[in-house]
C-alpha positions as CSV (number, residue, x, y, z in Angstrom):
1,M,-100.8,-82.6,94.2
2,A,-101.9,-82.6,97.7
3,I,-101.3,-85.9,99.5
4,G,-103.0,-86.4,102.8
5,A,-101.6,-88.0,106.0
6,N,-102.5,-91.5,105.0
7,G,-100.6,-91.3,101.7
8,R,-103.7,-91.1,99.4
9,S,-104.8,-88.4,97.1
10,N,-107.7,-86.2,98.1
11,G,-109.7,-86.9,94.9
12,R,-108.8,-83.7,93.1
13,G,-106.0,-85.4,91.2
14,R,-105.5,-86.8,87.8
15,Y,-107.7,-89.9,87.9
16,R,-111.3,-89.2,89.0
17,P,-114.1,-91.6,88.4
18,L,-116.4,-90.5,85.5
19,S,-120.0,-90.0,86.5
20,E,-121.5,-90.1,82.9
21,I,-121.3,-92.6,80.1
22,N,-119.5,-91.6,76.9
23,V,-121.9,-92.6,74.1
24,T,-119.7,-91.6,71.2
25,P,-117.9,-95.0,70.9
26,L,-121.3,-96.8,71.2
27,V,-122.7,-94.7,68.3
28,D,-119.6,-95.4,66.3
29,V,-119.9,-99.2,66.8
30,M,-123.6,-99.1,66.0
31,L,-123.1,-97.2,62.7
32,V,-120.3,-99.6,61.6
33,L,-122.6,-102.6,62.4
34,L,-125.5,-100.9,60.5
35,I,-123.3,-100.4,57.4
36,I,-122.1,-104.0,57.5
37,F,-125.6,-105.4,57.7
38,M,-126.8,-103.0,54.9
39,V,-124.0,-104.2,52.6
40,T,-124.3,-108.0,53.4
41,A,-128.2,-108.3,53.6
42,P,-128.7,-108.2,49.8
43,L,-126.0,-110.8,49.3
44,M,-127.7,-113.3,51.7
45,T,-130.8,-113.7,49.5
46,S,-130.7,-116.8,47.3
47,G,-132.4,-117.2,44.0
48,V,-132.2,-116.4,40.4
49,S,-132.3,-112.8,39.3
50,V,-135.0,-112.4,36.7
51,D,-136.0,-109.2,34.9
52,L,-139.7,-109.6,34.5
53,P,-141.5,-108.0,31.5
54,K,-144.0,-105.3,32.2
55,T,-147.5,-105.6,30.8
56,D,-150.9,-103.9,30.8
57,A,-152.7,-107.2,31.3
58,K,-156.5,-107.2,31.2
59,P,-158.4,-109.1,33.8
60,L,-159.1,-112.8,33.0
61,N,-162.2,-113.4,31.0
62,T,-164.5,-114.9,33.6
63,D,-167.6,-115.0,31.3
64,S,-166.8,-118.5,30.0
65,Q,-166.1,-121.7,32.0
66,P,-162.7,-123.2,31.1
67,L,-162.9,-126.6,29.3
68,T,-161.2,-129.5,31.1
69,V,-159.4,-132.2,29.3
70,S,-158.5,-135.1,31.6
71,I,-156.2,-138.1,31.1
72,D,-156.6,-141.0,33.4
73,A,-153.9,-143.5,34.5
74,A,-154.7,-145.8,31.6
75,G,-154.1,-142.9,29.1
76,K,-157.8,-142.5,28.1
77,I,-158.7,-138.9,27.3
78,F,-161.9,-137.2,28.6
79,L,-163.4,-133.9,27.5
80,Q,-165.3,-132.7,30.5
81,D,-166.8,-136.1,31.5
82,Q,-167.1,-137.7,28.0
83,E,-164.4,-140.1,26.7
84,V,-162.9,-139.0,23.3
85,Q,-160.2,-140.2,21.0
86,L,-157.2,-138.1,20.4
87,P,-157.9,-137.4,16.6
88,E,-161.4,-136.1,17.3
89,L,-160.4,-134.0,20.4
90,V,-159.7,-130.8,18.5
91,S,-162.9,-130.9,16.5
92,K,-165.0,-131.5,19.7
93,L,-163.2,-128.6,21.5
94,Q,-163.8,-126.3,18.5
95,A,-167.5,-127.3,18.5
96,I,-167.9,-126.6,22.3
97,A,-165.8,-123.4,22.2
98,Q,-167.7,-122.3,19.0
99,N,-164.3,-121.6,17.3
100,D,-163.2,-119.3,20.1
101,Q,-159.5,-119.9,20.0
102,E,-159.1,-117.8,23.2
103,R,-161.1,-120.2,25.3
104,R,-159.2,-121.5,28.3
105,I,-158.5,-125.2,28.3
106,F,-157.1,-127.0,31.4
107,V,-155.3,-130.3,31.0
108,R,-155.3,-132.7,34.0
109,G,-153.1,-135.7,33.9
110,D,-152.8,-138.6,36.4
111,K,-149.6,-138.4,38.4
112,D,-148.6,-141.9,37.3
113,L,-149.1,-141.2,33.6
114,A,-146.1,-140.9,31.3
115,Y,-145.2,-137.3,30.7
116,G,-145.0,-137.9,26.9
117,R,-148.8,-138.8,26.8
118,I,-149.7,-135.5,28.5
119,M,-147.5,-133.5,26.1
120,E,-149.0,-135.4,23.1
121,V,-152.5,-134.2,24.2
122,M,-151.4,-130.7,24.9
123,G,-149.5,-130.6,21.5
124,T,-152.7,-131.7,19.7
125,I,-154.8,-129.0,21.4
126,T,-152.3,-126.3,20.5
127,Q,-151.9,-127.5,16.9
128,G,-155.7,-127.1,16.7
129,G,-155.2,-123.4,17.3
130,F,-156.1,-123.0,20.9
131,T,-153.7,-120.6,22.7
132,K,-154.7,-120.7,26.3
133,V,-153.8,-124.3,27.4
134,A,-152.6,-124.9,30.9
135,L,-151.7,-127.9,33.1
136,L,-153.5,-128.3,36.4
137,A,-151.9,-129.7,39.5
138,E,-153.4,-130.4,42.9
139,Q,-152.3,-128.2,45.7
140,P,-150.9,-130.3,48.7
141,T,-153.0,-130.0,51.8
142,L,-151.5,-129.8,55.2
143,Q,-152.6,-132.7,57.4
144,P,-152.9,-132.0,61.1
145,A,-150.4,-133.9,63.4
146,K,-151.8,-137.2,64.5
147,P,-151.9,-137.6,68.3
148,A,-149.5,-140.2,69.7
149,P,-151.0,-143.5,71.0
150,A,-151.5,-143.7,74.7
151,G,-148.3,-144.4,76.6
152,Q,-145.9,-143.0,73.9
153,K,-144.3,-139.6,73.6
154,A,-145.3,-137.4,70.7
155,G,-142.5,-136.4,68.3
């Protein structure tokens, strides 16, 4: 090794500065991180694993309007807009549906009504032979944020 007059190496020695970046360690680290994320990502999803059945479902029959059975907070039963008694509900449904057991029937119940009363009405309808009975619920609507009164901060 050639040492100059000032005691330093002339740069041709063993330790020279590298002028390019070695990307091999960077690629190795990135591949390891990719594998870690690929393995852990499916484990981070929460929920219940359900194997759904496959079906060749036909489109819904849109020819007929669904019948609506409503139950108010007092427990009174209404078929469309007419009040009916529980024992005569099935016969009136059959008359309107013309004995079409596949006619859709929607049951609407007041939110303050006892769950047992709603199930009693649904049970009566299904015992009458109707197979397409469904409960209706109101979708919540998002209300816009109210502006803060003058002189107060929002939030």
